[in-house]
MDAnalysis code that builds the backbone (N, CA, C; Angstrom):
import MDAnalysis as mda
import numpy as np

u = mda.Universe.empty(432, n_residues=144, atom_resindex=np.repeat(np.arange(144), 3), trajectory=True)
u.add_TopologyAttr("name", ["N", "CA", "C"] * 144)
u.add_TopologyAttr("resid", np.arange(1, 145))
u.add_TopologyAttr("resname", ["MET", "GLN", "GLU", "ALA", "LEU", "LYS", "GLU", "LYS", "GLY", "VAL", "ARG", "GLY", "ASN", "TYR", "CYS", "SER", "TRP", "GLY", "ASN", "LEU", "HIS", "LEU", "THR", "LEU", "ALA", "PHE", "ILE", "GLY", "GLU", "HIS", "TYR", "ASP", "LEU", "PRO", "ALA", "ILE", "ARG", "LYS", "ALA", "VAL", "SER", "GLU", "VAL", "ALA", "PHE", "GLU", "PRO", "PHE", "GLY", "LEU", "SER", "LEU", "GLY", "HIS", "LEU", "GLY", "SER", "PHE", "PRO", "THR", "LYS", "THR", "GLY", "VAL", "ILE", "TRP", "CYS", "GLY", "VAL", "LYS", "ASP", "CYS", "GLY", "PRO", "ALA", "THR", "ALA", "LEU", "ALA", "THR", "GLN", "LEU", "ARG", "GLU", "ARG", "LEU", "THR", "ALA", "HIS", "GLY", "VAL", "ALA", "PHE", "SER", "VAL", "GLN", "GLY", "PHE", "VAL", "PRO", "HIS", "ILE", "SER", "LEU", "VAL", "GLN", "SER", "PRO", "SER", "ALA", "ILE", "ILE", "THR", "ASP", "ILE", "ASP", "VAL", "PRO", "GLU", "ALA", "GLU", "ILE", "ARG", "VAL", "GLU", "ARG", "ILE", "PHE", "ILE", "MET", "LYS", "SER", "GLU", "ARG", "ILE", "ASN", "GLY", "GLU", "LEU", "VAL", "TYR", "SER", "GLU", "ILE"])
u.atoms.positions = np.array([
    [-94.829, 10.538, 4.622],
    [-94.625, 9.343, 5.371],
    [-93.605, 8.558, 5.178],
    [-93.189, 8.520, 3.920],
    [-91.878, 7.911, 3.843],
    [-90.479, 8.573, 4.405],
    [-90.601, 9.870, 4.329],
    [-89.355, 10.492, 4.853],
    [-89.507, 10.294, 6.389],
    [-90.544, 10.570, 6.793],
    [-90.983, 10.058, 8.522],
    [-90.197, 8.672, 8.860],
    [-90.652, 7.600, 8.003],
    [-90.030, 6.056, 8.355],
    [-88.779, 6.083, 8.109],
    [-88.050, 6.927, 7.043],
    [-86.484, 6.972, 6.834],
    [-86.027, 7.464, 7.954],
    [-86.615, 8.462, 8.662],
    [-85.986, 9.369, 9.688],
    [-85.949, 8.325, 11.213],
    [-87.008, 7.629, 11.071],
    [-87.100, 6.474, 12.057],
    [-86.260, 5.173, 12.149],
    [-85.295, 5.268, 10.754],
    [-84.396, 4.391, 10.432],
    [-84.915, 2.944, 9.843],
    [-86.115, 3.065, 9.323],
    [-86.518, 2.060, 8.414],
    [-86.010, 1.988, 7.074],
    [-85.333, 1.013, 6.851],
    [-84.754, 0.653, 5.606],
    [-85.650, -0.292, 4.870],
    [-85.477, -0.249, 3.396],
    [-86.070, -1.002, 2.713],
    [-86.591, -0.727, 1.192],
    [-87.290, -1.431, 0.286],
    [-87.737, -0.943, -0.704],
    [-88.876, -0.098, -0.903],
    [-88.619, 1.228, -0.973],
    [-89.307, 2.275, -0.739],
    [-89.912, 2.336, -2.538],
    [-91.358, 2.603, -2.322],
    [-91.981, 2.827, -3.600],
    [-92.041, 4.269, -3.876],
    [-91.405, 4.372, -5.337],
    [-90.998, 5.665, -5.821],
    [-92.639, 6.399, -5.986],
    [-92.458, 7.733, -6.009],
    [-93.399, 8.793, -6.194],
    [-94.516, 8.380, -7.280],
    [-94.020, 8.119, -8.325],
    [-94.712, 7.643, -9.826],
    [-95.074, 6.239, -9.648],
    [-94.738, 5.614, -8.426],
    [-95.647, 4.133, -8.614],
    [-96.935, 4.140, -7.641],
    [-96.857, 5.102, -6.500],
    [-98.037, 4.822, -5.482],
    [-99.369, 4.778, -6.039],
    [-99.608, 3.674, -5.752],
    [-101.174, 3.455, -6.396],
    [-101.997, 2.945, -5.569],
    [-103.118, 2.766, -6.040],
    [-104.266, 2.044, -5.049],
    [-104.854, 0.942, -5.893],
    [-104.492, -0.409, -5.698],
    [-104.897, -1.505, -6.740],
    [-106.399, -2.161, -6.129],
    [-107.152, -1.773, -7.218],
    [-108.553, -2.668, -7.105],
    [-108.452, -3.955, -7.229],
    [-108.126, -4.321, -8.305],
    [-107.757, -5.925, -8.487],
    [-106.685, -6.037, -9.404],
    [-105.882, -7.236, -8.629],
    [-104.479, -7.624, -8.971],
    [-104.457, -8.603, -10.160],
    [-104.304, -8.594, -11.379],
    [-104.455, -9.549, -12.526],
    [-103.271, -10.460, -12.681],
    [-101.802, -9.918, -12.438],
    [-100.811, -10.867, -12.772],
    [-100.336, -10.429, -14.045],
    [-99.398, -11.354, -14.170],
    [-98.569, -11.269, -15.881],
    [-99.338, -12.174, -16.794],
    [-100.280, -12.880, -16.775],
    [-101.043, -13.536, -17.872],
    [-102.379, -12.579, -17.739],
    [-102.739, -12.154, -19.159],
    [-103.987, -11.758, -19.127],
    [-104.512, -11.490, -20.581],
    [-105.784, -11.095, -20.323],
    [-106.468, -10.885, -21.767],
    [-106.689, -9.369, -21.916],
    [-106.024, -8.346, -22.339],
    [-105.841, -7.200, -22.570],
    [-107.289, -6.778, -22.888],
    [-107.883, -7.203, -23.964],
    [-109.209, -6.781, -24.432],
    [-110.192, -6.887, -23.732],
    [-110.466, -8.308, -22.788],
    [-111.185, -8.548, -22.158],
    [-111.344, -7.730, -20.600],
    [-109.778, -7.157, -20.191],
    [-109.928, -6.116, -18.976],
    [-110.322, -4.830, -19.621],
    [-110.307, -4.502, -20.862],
    [-110.592, -3.391, -21.240],
    [-112.322, -3.080, -21.270],
    [-112.749, -4.177, -21.761],
    [-114.088, -4.225, -22.186],
    [-114.610, -4.279, -20.333],
    [-114.235, -5.039, -19.647],
    [-114.684, -5.076, -18.258],
    [-114.570, -3.423, -17.577],
    [-113.445, -2.966, -17.794],
    [-113.003, -1.390, -17.009],
    [-114.290, -0.661, -17.427],
    [-114.629, -0.755, -19.151],
    [-115.423, 0.026, -19.722],
    [-116.516, 0.266, -19.033],
    [-117.040, -0.962, -18.504],
    [-118.358, -1.095, -17.984],
    [-118.663, -0.717, -16.708],
    [-117.409, -0.290, -15.956],
    [-117.593, 0.176, -14.987],
    [-118.033, 1.849, -14.722],
    [-119.154, 2.125, -13.780],
    [-119.556, 3.366, -13.776],
    [-119.398, 3.945, -12.149],
    [-119.053, 4.732, -11.998],
    [-119.154, 5.203, -10.901],
    [-119.039, 7.232, -10.582],
    [-119.563, 7.585, -9.611],
    [-119.192, 8.766, -9.331],
    [-117.897, 9.518, -8.852],
    [-117.548, 10.444, -9.185],
    [-116.203, 10.762, -8.549],
    [-116.225, 10.925, -7.316],
    [-115.093, 10.780, -6.712],
    [-115.291, 10.544, -5.122],
    [-113.987, 11.287, -4.606],
    [-113.762, 11.483, -3.300],
    [-112.551, 11.783, -2.557],
    [-112.126, 10.762, -1.719],
    [-110.855, 10.411, -1.887],
    [-110.043, 9.695, -1.242],
    [-109.079, 10.013, -0.347],
    [-109.231, 10.067, 0.961],
    [-108.378, 10.615, 2.022],
    [-107.465, 9.520, 2.534],
    [-106.129, 9.945, 3.177],
    [-105.104, 9.164, 4.007],
    [-105.765, 8.786, 5.215],
    [-105.922, 7.506, 5.442],
    [-106.069, 7.047, 6.626],
    [-104.766, 6.718, 7.478],
    [-104.648, 5.379, 8.109],
    [-103.249, 5.257, 9.073],
    [-102.770, 4.300, 8.698],
    [-101.386, 4.391, 9.046],
    [-100.261, 3.221, 8.563],
    [-100.582, 1.934, 9.155],
    [-100.489, 0.767, 8.123],
    [-100.412, -0.362, 8.873],
    [-99.655, -1.582, 8.319],
    [-99.752, -2.767, 8.109],
    [-98.852, -3.290, 7.532],
    [-99.381, -4.702, 7.290],
    [-98.579, -5.582, 6.085],
    [-99.170, -6.710, 5.849],
    [-97.842, -7.729, 6.377],
    [-98.392, -8.831, 6.850],
    [-97.708, -9.918, 7.383],
    [-97.198, -10.831, 6.162],
    [-96.858, -10.382, 4.977],
    [-95.900, -11.321, 3.922],
    [-95.034, -11.860, 4.381],
    [-94.199, -12.379, 3.572],
    [-92.927, -13.238, 3.878],
    [-91.726, -11.929, 4.138],
    [-92.113, -10.980, 3.443],
    [-90.745, -9.975, 3.481],
    [-91.784, -8.738, 4.107],
    [-92.749, -8.753, 4.128],
    [-93.628, -7.432, 4.842],
    [-93.801, -5.939, 4.008],
    [-94.681, -5.527, 4.303],
    [-95.189, -4.135, 3.361],
    [-95.727, -3.273, 4.518],
    [-95.197, -2.114, 4.374],
    [-95.908, -1.113, 5.373],
    [-96.732, 0.009, 4.284],
    [-97.858, 0.102, 4.683],
    [-98.667, 0.882, 3.743],
    [-99.383, 1.967, 4.595],
    [-100.179, 2.796, 3.653],
    [-101.060, 3.668, 4.145],
    [-102.674, 3.419, 3.780],
    [-103.492, 3.401, 4.525],
    [-104.748, 2.918, 4.546],
    [-105.732, 4.276, 4.253],
    [-107.191, 3.984, 3.734],
    [-107.751, 5.407, 3.414],
    [-108.934, 5.493, 4.492],
    [-109.280, 6.343, 4.411],
    [-110.472, 6.743, 5.359],
    [-111.749, 6.675, 4.756],
    [-112.778, 6.161, 5.230],
    [-114.078, 6.267, 4.648],
    [-114.385, 5.343, 3.344],
    [-113.714, 4.317, 3.355],
    [-113.216, 3.307, 2.148],
    [-114.578, 2.911, 1.423],
    [-115.683, 3.100, 1.644],
    [-116.967, 2.854, 1.291],
    [-116.861, 2.819, -0.381],
    [-116.704, 4.019, -0.805],
    [-116.469, 4.256, -2.313],
    [-115.571, 3.424, -3.094],
    [-114.363, 3.396, -2.674],
    [-113.231, 2.366, -2.925],
    [-113.415, 1.270, -3.037],
    [-114.072, 0.840, -1.969],
    [-114.636, -1.049, -1.468],
    [-115.769, -1.164, -2.840],
    [-116.703, -0.110, -2.961],
    [-117.815, -0.296, -3.624],
    [-117.289, -0.164, -5.444],
    [-116.255, 0.661, -5.330],
    [-115.547, 0.548, -6.926],
    [-114.910, -0.958, -7.097],
    [-114.071, -1.597, -6.359],
    [-113.443, -2.529, -6.580],
    [-114.268, -3.733, -6.581],
    [-115.412, -3.753, -5.787],
    [-116.357, -4.744, -5.864],
    [-116.978, -4.709, -7.408],
    [-117.190, -3.451, -7.814],
    [-117.912, -3.433, -9.268],
    [-117.059, -4.008, -10.028],
    [-115.809, -3.557, -10.316],
    [-114.407, -3.947, -10.998],
    [-114.496, -5.548, -11.217],
    [-114.322, -6.158, -10.005],
    [-113.776, -7.497, -9.937],
    [-115.580, -8.196, -10.415],
    [-116.477, -7.715, -10.473],
    [-117.763, -8.430, -10.803],
    [-117.676, -8.328, -12.620],
    [-117.179, -7.135, -13.102],
    [-117.172, -7.170, -14.448],
    [-115.895, -8.161, -14.938],
    [-115.161, -7.875, -14.022],
    [-113.680, -8.580, -14.731],
    [-114.317, -10.171, -14.778],
    [-114.829, -10.770, -13.437],
    [-115.332, -12.242, -13.642],
    [-116.462, -12.619, -14.606],
    [-117.350, -11.438, -15.011],
    [-118.176, -11.753, -16.174],
    [-117.293, -11.845, -17.647],
    [-116.425, -11.248, -17.461],
    [-115.477, -11.566, -19.042],
    [-114.218, -12.370, -18.502],
    [-114.284, -13.218, -17.978],
    [-113.617, -14.238, -17.740],
    [-111.960, -13.791, -17.283],
    [-111.895, -12.759, -16.812],
    [-110.667, -12.355, -16.282],
    [-110.188, -12.949, -14.927],
    [-109.178, -13.494, -14.839],
    [-108.600, -14.098, -13.439],
    [-107.779, -13.135, -12.813],
    [-108.200, -12.943, -11.319],
    [-107.410, -11.971, -10.330],
    [-107.246, -12.667, -9.514],
    [-106.481, -11.917, -8.621],
    [-106.622, -12.664, -6.874],
    [-107.664, -11.935, -6.250],
    [-107.712, -13.103, -5.636],
    [-109.270, -13.039, -4.818],
    [-109.252, -13.030, -3.548],
    [-108.182, -12.579, -3.137],
    [-107.817, -11.775, -1.612],
    [-108.799, -10.758, -1.466],
    [-109.141, -10.528, 0.038],
    [-110.021, -9.493, 0.138],
    [-109.589, -8.084, -0.064],
    [-110.499, -7.136, -0.377],
    [-110.042, -6.197, -0.766],
    [-109.601, -4.988, 0.618],
    [-108.328, -4.605, 0.481],
    [-108.094, -3.485, 1.916],
    [-107.224, -2.510, 0.918],
    [-108.218, -1.299, 1.187],
    [-107.658, -0.240, 0.108],
    [-106.701, 0.104, 1.004],
    [-105.309, 0.664, 0.103],
    [-104.051, 0.981, 0.977],
    [-103.059, 1.368, -0.280],
    [-102.321, 1.864, -0.063],
    [-101.091, 2.606, -0.799],
    [-100.105, 1.875, -0.277],
    [-99.171, 1.205, -0.936],
    [-97.604, 0.717, -0.200],
    [-96.805, 1.709, -0.625],
    [-96.104, 1.681, 0.786],
    [-94.751, 2.767, 0.977],
    [-93.672, 1.940, 0.977],
    [-93.315, 0.790, 1.484],
    [-92.222, 0.217, 1.851],
    [-92.594, -1.140, 1.753],
    [-91.414, -1.811, 0.926],
    [-91.464, -3.479, 0.855],
    [-90.248, -3.580, 1.237],
    [-90.448, -4.939, 2.174],
    [-89.081, -5.418, 3.003],
    [-88.729, -4.420, 3.561],
    [-89.769, -4.182, 4.449],
    [-88.933, -3.015, 5.607],
    [-88.151, -3.563, 6.612],
    [-86.964, -3.012, 7.148],
    [-86.126, -3.142, 8.093],
    [-86.799, -3.636, 9.415],
    [-87.969, -2.739, 9.392],
    [-88.969, -2.817, 10.654],
    [-90.221, -2.345, 10.483],
    [-90.890, -2.865, 11.197],
    [-92.154, -2.488, 11.186],
    [-92.996, -1.514, 12.122],
    [-92.772, -0.421, 11.472],
    [-93.108, 1.136, 12.244],
    [-94.350, 1.670, 11.591],
    [-95.324, 1.838, 12.240],
    [-96.666, 2.383, 11.963],
    [-97.165, 3.759, 12.689],
    [-96.533, 3.848, 13.377],
    [-96.883, 4.790, 14.620],
    [-96.339, 6.424, 14.141],
    [-96.335, 6.869, 13.027],
    [-96.052, 8.124, 12.639],
    [-97.411, 8.839, 12.321],
    [-97.660, 10.303, 12.412],
    [-98.505, 11.156, 11.863],
    [-98.760, 11.089, 10.357],
    [-99.892, 10.517, 9.757],
    [-100.359, 10.770, 8.907],
    [-101.026, 12.136, 8.415],
    [-100.611, 12.587, 7.317],
    [-101.125, 14.155, 7.290],
    [-102.311, 14.099, 6.612],
    [-103.018, 15.268, 6.612],
    [-104.273, 15.222, 6.130],
    [-104.367, 15.358, 4.601],
    [-104.429, 14.593, 3.469],
    [-104.542, 14.395, 2.029],
    [-105.838, 13.878, 1.588],
    [-106.209, 14.578, 0.562],
    [-107.022, 13.928, -0.134],
    [-106.968, 14.216, -1.652],
    [-107.454, 13.126, -2.323],
    [-107.359, 13.064, -4.108],
    [-108.552, 12.810, -4.333],
    [-108.856, 13.277, -5.664],
    [-110.127, 13.048, -6.623],
    [-110.094, 12.028, -7.314],
    [-110.547, 10.995, -7.177],
    [-110.921, 9.586, -7.696],
    [-112.027, 10.174, -8.950],
    [-111.521, 10.006, -10.300],
    [-112.368, 10.243, -11.254],
    [-112.641, 9.145, -12.412],
    [-111.296, 8.499, -12.418],
    [-111.049, 7.267, -13.313],
    [-110.398, 6.222, -12.775],
    [-110.513, 5.129, -13.333],
    [-109.644, 3.715, -13.006],
    [-108.551, 3.531, -14.315],
    [-107.441, 3.182, -14.138],
    [-106.477, 3.023, -15.099],
    [-105.981, 1.497, -15.262],
    [-105.645, 0.723, -16.287],
    [-105.169, -0.366, -16.271],
    [-103.652, 0.132, -16.516],
    [-102.756, -0.572, -15.098],
    [-101.475, -0.480, -14.890],
    [-101.018, -1.823, -15.124],
    [-99.582, -1.388, -15.654],
    [-98.789, -2.993, -16.099],
    [-97.449, -2.487, -15.246],
    [-96.803, -3.619, -14.359],
    [-95.435, -2.949, -13.965],
    [-94.126, -3.513, -14.372],
    [-93.244, -3.268, -14.736],
    [-92.099, -4.214, -15.460],
    [-91.091, -3.239, -14.905],
    [-89.771, -4.387, -15.039],
    [-88.431, -3.902, -14.498],
    [-87.605, -3.131, -15.687],
    [-87.042, -2.170, -15.359],
    [-86.491, -1.202, -16.544],
    [-85.105, -0.446, -15.649],
    [-84.272, -1.042, -16.363],
    [-82.944, -1.011, -15.725],
    [-82.594, -0.920, -14.184],
    [-83.265, -2.396, -13.667],
    [-83.110, -2.655, -12.676],
    [-84.330, -2.053, -11.497],
    [-85.289, -0.922, -11.949],
    [-86.113, -0.389, -11.241],
    [-87.545, -0.368, -11.816],
    [-88.592, -0.962, -10.652],
    [-89.948, -1.386, -10.965],
    [-90.641, -0.198, -11.449],
    [-91.187, -0.132, -12.650],
    [-91.974, 0.979, -13.168],
    [-93.238, 0.690, -13.423],
    [-93.925, 1.648, -13.165],
    [-95.808, 1.174, -13.553],
    [-96.390, 2.022, -14.414],
    [-96.799, 1.904, -15.484],
    [-97.145, 2.429, -16.813],
    [-98.665, 1.743, -17.038],
    [-99.440, 3.256, -17.471],
    [-100.640, 2.860, -17.876],
    [-100.723, 2.174, -19.300],
    [-101.576, 1.149, -19.730],
    [-101.790, 0.257, -20.700],
    [-103.168, 0.258, -21.547],
])
């Protein structure tokens, strides 16, 4: 999808392959890692498939083009359960509504969402606590 956007002339900050992810709850820079780990350990779910959906965009200040997911019920239930556990352990997070998506391009030169999305599915078997940091000018996501 990113290559198709580039072929259509969309410039911007493309998310690297290793940084593609689905955020269940955005916690930010100040956090209590033991409380987050406790909350995550209390989340129980049956593994499920996650299929790519359509492209969309967020009207942020600089814009984002993302790929949504089909049948997002299991992902939404997982996010809801995690957010409930985070709240129970006093962990603050962004309370924006959950829109299951994978960010593809930040600050795009144009918002184009009419490209073909390939049939693809991944199996969700566990959730990770991730952090983002700039290393040598590159945004890098890693599990903590």
